[in-house]
C-alpha positions, 0 to 999 in steps of 0.5 A, spaced: 283 132 225 287 137 221 288 144 222 288 148 215 295 151 213 295 158 210 299 161 204 299 168 201 294 170 197 296 171 189 295 178 187 291 177 181 286 174 185 286 180 190 285 184 184 279 180 181 276 181 188 277 189 188 274 189 181 268 185 183 267 190 188 268 196 184 262 194 179 256 199 179 250 194 179 252 191 186 245 187 186 247 183 180 254 181 182 252 178 189 251 170 187 258 171 182 261 175 188 260 169 193 262 164 188 268 167 187 270 169 194 269 162 196 274 160 191 279 165 193 278 163 200 279 156 198 286 158 195 288 162 200 287 157 206 287 150 203 286 144 207 292 140 207 293 133 211 300 133 215 305 130 210 310 124 212 315 128 217 321 127 214 328 127 218 333 132 216 340 133 218 344 139 219 345 144 225 342 150 227 344 156 224 344 162 229 339 166 226 337 173 229 330 175 230 326 181 233 322 180 240 316 184 242 320 189 246 325 190 240 331 186 242 335 182 238 334 174 240 339 169 237 337 162 236 344 160 239 342 162 246 338 156 246 343 151 244 343 145 248 336 144 249 330 141 244 327 147 241 320 147 237 320 153 232 313 155 231 312 159 224 305 163 224 302 169 222 297 174 224 293 173 218 293 166 218 286 163 222 289 156 223 295 159 226 291 163 231 287 157 232 293 153 233 296 157 239 292 154 244 295 147 242 302 150 242 301 153 249 299 146 251 305 143 249 309 149 253 305 148 259 307 140 259 314 141 257 316 147 260 320 144 266 324 140 261 330 141 257 325 144 252 324 151 249 319 154 244 320 160 239 314 162 235 316 166 229 312 171 225 312 171 218 308 178 218 311 183 213 308 188 217 311 189 224 305 192 226 300 187 224 304 182 228 305 186 235 297 187 234 295 180 234 301 178 239 298 183 244 291 179 244 294 172 246 299 170 252 305 168 249 309 165 255 315 163 251 319 167 246 315 170 241 319 173 235 319 176 228 323 174 222 326 180 220 329 177 214 327 171 209 333 167 211 330 163 216 323 162 212 327 159 206 332 155 211 326 151 214 322 151 207 316 155 210 311 155 204 305 155 209 303 156 216 302 154 221 309 150 220 313 147 226 320 144 226 323 140 232 330 141 233 335 137 238 340 139 243 345 138 238 341 143 233 339 137 228 332 137 225 328 132 228 321 133 225 317 138 221 310 139 220 305 143 217 299 144 221 297 141 228 293 135 228 290 133 235 295 128 235 301 131 231 308 127 230 311 132 234 307 131 240 308 124 240 316 125 239 316 130 245 312 124 249 317 119 247 323 124 249 321 126 255 318 120 258 324 117 259 
């Protein structure tokens, strides 16, 4: 099973949607409206199978992120541990649906040399704070305060996960979370020794 990934809707589709709503004779546009809405939803949250996970090289840059309490969180504080970066957004339903999977990974490996950092790519901090308050995050939950970290990890769609080794090298990247993801298989391999 593959969980869909979301990307931001294009402005022109939102304007088309708004124009349809503003029409005076609403009864005549119900069927076209539903057809167009289905099309737009397909563009916004399109299903993509997991990509072949490729190994990237490089070291972990010291990005600064904002915590729920407004404090600064630095990725360098986790140096020497395996890190799972979980990019998500409050407007992304597949991201919300994948939170129990992330929690399951946290519960399974929290006593190991392992940490999870959820990074919201929300542009409005209020949307991030509202959505995160609905869920229990036992791990670091942060907001990307600039786009540098999003660009560095090539986050084109969410949910997007990145597994980093203790030396700061990227082991795997993955869009979406399936029932048996490559990242989960890698974590089993690493911590079953």
